[in-house]
N, C-alpha and C positions, 0 to 999 in steps of 0.2 A: 372712336365714335363717329359713325357716318352722318352726313348731312341730309341724305335722302334714302328712303327705303321703300320697298314694295309691300303692300298690305293685303292680307287675304280678304277677298270680297265674298265673304260667306258668314254663316252663323257660328256661334261659339261651339256648338255641338259638332257641326261639320268639320271645323278645324281640328278638334280633338279626335274625331273619328279618323281623320287622315293620319294624325300622329300615331294613333293606336295601331294602324296598319303597318306603320314603319317600325314601331318599337314594341310589338305585341308581347314579347317575353320579358320586357324590362319591368321592374317594379314601379308602379305608378303611385301607390299609397302604402305607407307603412303605419299600421295602427297597433301600438303596443307590441310590435314584433310580428304581427300578422301582415304578410305581404300580399298585396293585390296587384297583379300585373295589368298591363294595358288591355290585353284581350279580355280579361275578366271585368275590368272597369267598364268597357263598352257594353258587355253583356248585361251588367247590372243597370247601366243607364237605360238600355233598351227595355228591360223588364219594368223599370220604374216608369218609363214613358208610356208603355202599354197600359199600366195600371192607372196612370193619370187620365188617359183617354177613356178607359172604362168608367172612371169616376165622373166623367163629363167635362174635363178640362179641355178647352179648345183654344184656337188661335186668339191672341189678344187678352185672354183671361189673366188676372193677377192671382198668383199663388203665393201666399205668405209662408216664409220659411223662418222658423223660430228655433234654430238648432245650433249647437256648438260645433266644433271641428270634429266630425265623425264621418265615416265613409258614406253613410246614407245622405248626409247633407250635400256631399259632392255629387253623388248619383242624381239626387233630386235637382240640383242646380242645372246640370246639363240636360236632364230629362225634360224639365220645364221648357228649356230653350228648344229642344228637339220637336216638341209639339206646338211650338209657336207662341207659347204663353210667356208671361213676364214674372220673374222671380222677385218677390217683395221681401227683401232681407231684413229681419228684425232681431235685435239682441234678445235672447231668452230672459235676461234679467231686467228687461225694460219694465217699467211700472205698468200695472194692469190697464189704467186709463190711456197710457201711451200706446200700448198695443192696440187697444180699441180704436184710437185715433188713426193709427197707421192702416188698420184693416178697413175702416170706414172711408178714409181718404182715397184708397185705391179700389174700393168696392170689391174687395177680395172675398170670395166665397169659400176659399179653402185655406187651411192653415196646418202646417206640420210643426209640431212642437215637441221638445224633449219631455219625456215622461216625468221628469223631476218637477215640472211646473204644471202638472195635470190639474191640480186644484185651481190654479190661476186661470187655466184655459176653460175650466168649467164655469167660473164666474164670468169670464168674457163671453161665453156662449149665451148666457142670460141676457147680455146686452146686445149680442149679435146673433139672434136665434137661427138665422139661415146659414151660419158658418158650419162647414164640414171640417171636423178636427181629426187628425191622425197623429198619434203619439209614437215616438221612437225612443228606445232605451240606448244609453251610451254604451251598454254592455253587449248589445246585439252582435257587433262585429269583432268583439274581443276574442283572443285565443281562448280555447275551451277552459283551460285551467284558470285563467284570469277571470273569466266570466263566472265560474263557480265561486271564486274568492270574492268577487264583487257582490254576488248575491248574499253570501254569508255575512259580509260586512254591512250590508244595507239594512239598517235598523228602522228606516222610515216605514210607517204603516202605508199600505197600498191605498191610494186614493180611488174611491169609487168614481168611475168616469164613464161617460157615454161615448167617449172617443173610440175610434177604430185604431187598432195597433198596426204597425208596419207590415207584419206578416200577413195579416188579413187583407190589407191594402194591396200588397204584391200579388197574392193569390187571385184576387178579383181580376187582375189583368192578364191572366194566363191565356184566356181565350180571346183576348182583345186584338183588334187590328193594329198593326204597326203604322204609326203616323210619323212622317218627317216633314215638317212644315217648311223647311228651308227658308227661314225668315231672313230678310235682306240685311245687308251690312248696316244700313242706317235705321233699322227698326230697334225699338227699345227692347233690351234683353233683361235689364235689371233695374230695380229701384233700390238705392241705398240711402241711408239717412246720415246727414251731417252729425258730427259728434255732439253738437249742442253746447259747446263750451261757453259761447257768448250769447246764445239765444235759442229759440224754438227750432228743433230739427226740421228740416224740409226734405221732401222726397226727391232725390236726385235721379233723373232718368238717364241711364247710360246705355249706349247702343252696342251691338255686336262689334262694330268698327272700333268703338272706344276701347273695349277690352282686348280685341285682337291687336290693335295698334300698340297698346300698352305692353303686351307680351313681346312683340317684335322689338319695340323700343328698349325694353329692359334687358333683353338678351344681348342686343347690340351694345348698349351702354356699359353693361357689366364686363363684357369681354371675357375671353378664355373659358366660357362655360361650355360644357359638353353633355350630351345625353348620358343618362345613368348617374349623374351627380345627385347628391341628396341635399335637400333643403329642410331645415328645421322650421316647419310651417306652423308656428305658434300664434301668429296674428290671427284674430278671429275672422271667420268666413263671412260674417255680416258687416265687415269693414272693408273699405276699398283696398287697403294695403294687404289685408289677409286674403281676400277673394281674388284681387287682380294680380298680385305678385306671388303670394305664397301658395296659391292653387293654380290659377289659369296659366301664369307665366311658366312655372316649373313643369306643368304638363305639356305646354306647347314646346318646351325645350326637349321633352322626352326624359325628364328626370323623375326623382322620387320625392313626394311630399310626405314628410314625417309629421303626422297630425296627432293632436291630443285634444280631448274635450275640455280639459281644464288646465290652466297654466298660471303660474305666478312668477314674477321676476326673481323672487328669492330662491325658487327651485329650478331656475333655468340651468344652472351648472350641472345638475343631475342628468338632464336630457342631453346636454352638450357632450358630456363624457360618456354617456351610454350609446348614443347614436352616431357620434363622430361625424357630423354633417360636413359637406363641402361648403355649404352656403348658409348663412344666417341673415335674417332680415327682421328688424324689430324697432321698437320705439326706444327713446333714451332711457326709460326706466330699467330696461333689460341691461343695458351697458353700464349704467350707474351701479347696478347691483353686482355686476361682474367685477368691477374695480375693487370693491371692498370685500369680496367673497374670498375667504381663506381656504376654501376647499380646492382651489386650483393649485395650491402649493405642491410643487414637485410633479405636476401633471403636464403632459405635452399637448399643446394645442396646434401643432403643425398641420393637422388635417384640414384646418379652415383655409379656404381659398378665396372666399368673397364675403365681406361683412358690410351690410347695408343698414343705415339708420334713417328713419323717416317718421312721419306721423306727428312730430313735434320737434322743437329746436334742440340740437345737441351743442352745448357750449364748446368753444375751442379748447378750453382748459380740460374739459371732460374727454374730448377726443385725444388730447395729448396724454392724459393719464391712461386711457384705455390702450392706446398704441404702445405705450411703454410696458404695460402689463402683458399685452399680447407678445411683444418681442421677448420678454423675460421667459415666456413659456413656449418658445420655439416657433411662433407663428409669424410668417413673413407678410401676411395680409395686413392691411390697415383699414380702419373703419372709414367708410365712404358715405358722406351725408348727401341726401337728396332733398328735394323740396317739391311739394305738390299739395293738392287738396282733393277732396272727394269729387268735386265738380269736374275734375279731369281724371277720375278713377283713383289716382294716388300720385306717385311721382311724375314730374315732367322735366326734371333735370337731375344730374348726378355728377359727383366729383369723378374725374378720370382716374383710372387705376395708376397708382404710384405718385400721385400729386401730393406735395407737402403743404399745400394751402389749407390751413385750418379754419379760415374765416369764411370761405365761400361754400355755397351749397351745390356748386358745379356748373356744368355747361348744359344748355337745353338739349333735349332729345332731338333726334332727326325729325325734320319737318315741323318742328315746334319752335315758335317764335315768342320772344319776350320783348316788351317795351316797359318803360317807366314813365309815368305821367304825373303832372301836378293836379291840383284840385280842379283846374279849369279844363283838364283833358289834354293840355299841351305836352308833347313828348319832351322828356328831359334828356340832356346829354350824359355821356358816361360819367360815373362818379357821383351824380346827384341823386339824392333819395326822394322817392315818391311812391305811388301805388304801382305794384307789379300787375301787368295785364298780359294774358297769354292767348295764343291761338294755335291750334294744331289738331290732329286727328283723334286725340283722346278727350277733347273738351266735350262736356255733357250736351245733351239735347235740350235740357231745361229742367225746371222744378215742376213736379207733377201737380197739375191743377192749380198752379200759382203763376199766372201770366204776368202779374205786376212784379213779383219777385224775380221772375226770369228776365224780364226786360231791364231790370235794375242792374243786372250783372252781365248779361250778354248784349253787347252794344256794337252796332256797326259803325266803323270809323270812316274817315274820308278816303282811306285806301280801298274801301269796298269790302273789307273782311269783317267778320264778327269776332270780337275779342272778349274773353272772359276777364272781368274785373274782379281780382282776387280779394280786395280789401286788405291786402298785406303790403307792408312797407319794405322797400329794398332798393338796391341799385345794381347797375351792371358796369363792369369795368371795361377798359379799352380792348381787352382780349375776349370779351364776351362772357366772362364768368359772372354768375348771378350771386348776389349777396342778399340774404334775407335779414331784415332788421327785426320785424315783429308784426303781429297782427295789428292792423290799423285800430281795431276796437280796443286793443290793450293799451294804447297810448294814454298816459296819465296827464291830465291838465290840472296843475296845482298853482294857484295864485296867478293864473294867466300864462304860465310857462308850459310848453309841451315837453314832457319827460318820457324817454324811451326806456322801458323796463329792461330790455335785453342788455343794454350797456352796463347797468347796475348788476344784473345777474351774472354777467361774465366776470366782473371783479370779485364778487362773493364766491363764485364757484372755483376760482383759482386758488382759494385757501385749502391747504391740505386736510383740514378738519371738517370740510364741508362736503357732504355726499351730493346734495342737490338743493336748489333753491328756486323760488318764484317771487317776483316782485309785482305787487298789485297796488292800485290806487283805491284807498278806502274813503268813504264819505267824510268830509270835514266841514263843519259849519262856517269856518272862516276862509279856508283855502279852496274850498270846493272838493278837492281830493288831497289826501296826504299819502306819501309813499310809505308802504309797509313791505318789509322784506321777510318772507317766510322761509326759514332755513332748517334743513335736516342735517344735524351734525353727526360726526362719527361717534361710535359708542364710547362713553367715558369722558367725553369732552367737557372741560370747564366752560360752561356757557357764558359766564360773565367775562372771562378772559377772552373768549372768542368774540364776544360782542365788541369789546374794546378794540381788538385787533382788526375786525372787519371795518369798524368806523374809521380807524386810522388809515386803512387801505383805501377806503372810499373817498376820504377827504383829498387824497392825492390824485384820484382819477375821475372824480365826478363833481360837477358844479354844485355849489352850496344849495341852490334851490331844489336840486334833485336828490339830495341826501335823504335816506330813509328816516322818517320820524319815529319809526318803530321797527325793531327786529324781533320777530316772533319765532321761537324755536319749537319745532314739531318733530314727532317721531317719524312721520311720513306725510307726504303731501296728498291731498285727496285727488282721486282720479275719476275721469268719466268712465262710462261703460266700455269705451274702446282704448282705455289706458293713457289718455292724455291728461295733463294737469287740469283739474276743475277750478279754473280761476274764479268763477262766480262764488264758489263755496268759500274761498279764501277771502273774498271781498265781504261777503255777508257774515262770515264766521260760523256758517252752518256745520 
């Protein structure tokens, strides 16, 4: 992992166009077996950009993209950038009023939505009458046989809609003039929304430099990556991890993004065994599902070269279990955890290849600097826990139309640099390795004591009968908050016996005041729209 790198001083589209010239015949996207090479990728992006221009989209306009991982979403993302506009990325399953808020916040006049939510888009149109809607079917780019099968299986009644479809949209741009705005490196390219696990999602403005730097960082930090490698790109395109790593980074590499419009952790093994990717990048839920999946029995996983975990914390015991499982199936690669947040696109540090350190989240990327500070802002020495702050080329421009929120997290320090205050607790050791403890907002205050859930979660997760767990503080009239452990046990587990064993383990490892007052067994933990644990739902019991 290098300490300094050179970064492309250009737009996202310009960088991908350069890569396409170099890797024209290489497969860029694999969609249900349909392969789209880099030459075709650029052709489709240009067609889409011409159609956007014909529609009236110009430099600085905000175009809302409400699509899953389909080829059209990739074309659209880069086409918006090509014409100098800003891609406002929204989860298709967001609530109706939430989509309205994101559209109104950015004054977006255009929205591209998957046809499966056409009825919701029609209701949104009534609240935003000036909105121009284009719908896209997930089947449009499927192989012919699969497209027919999809149509036969589709029992939903067609929704009457005033929206334009993708084909009509593209045809309108055939006579349009090609525009390449060549937006600068520091101009906003994309607005992404934080997951909202602890509060209201905010629009995060990310620049061309942010994304291009992330791609250069990720390729450097992963090491041993080569053009032509395949990545199973299941993380959603409307999330920093999915868009920044699973789409932009793999395309900058000259590799293949294997994309799917719908994905579940439980069905991950089918994709893995079918496509045999070189690289997988996902959230802990994927890896937790892999550990207990019996479908891998007798199967070789030696094709995996790079395994990255991010988006949420992966406990050391889960890493250990996963590494053992991979080794049993002929895989020499080991899971490597990173740390980051959407405010710096996604990851900003990563464990080096071959490291046996299960506790750390890695070393900072090139030209990326970490500090640990106390509540007064004083820098803490190695080994002491405080708030992690970051500066580097992937740090966001700010929150869209929220100057107070921006100034609360982007602060200039005495060294003259602006630092991103993450709101996360951690420490740095003498060798520069970063250790993530937990989100500052997740700290539980019970009877005046500060309790750190991750410590408790690690003890619980180390039990062989535990798939995953989350510890939260629930309101308590006397203590303020009480510790509640939400546990997903393996199938057929005797819950009372497990409860007893967990409490016995915890008494040996955790202070009395931090012991769970409740252990709640669940079939699964609730997730946010981007696959992180929805801690608010565990607290409220929703």
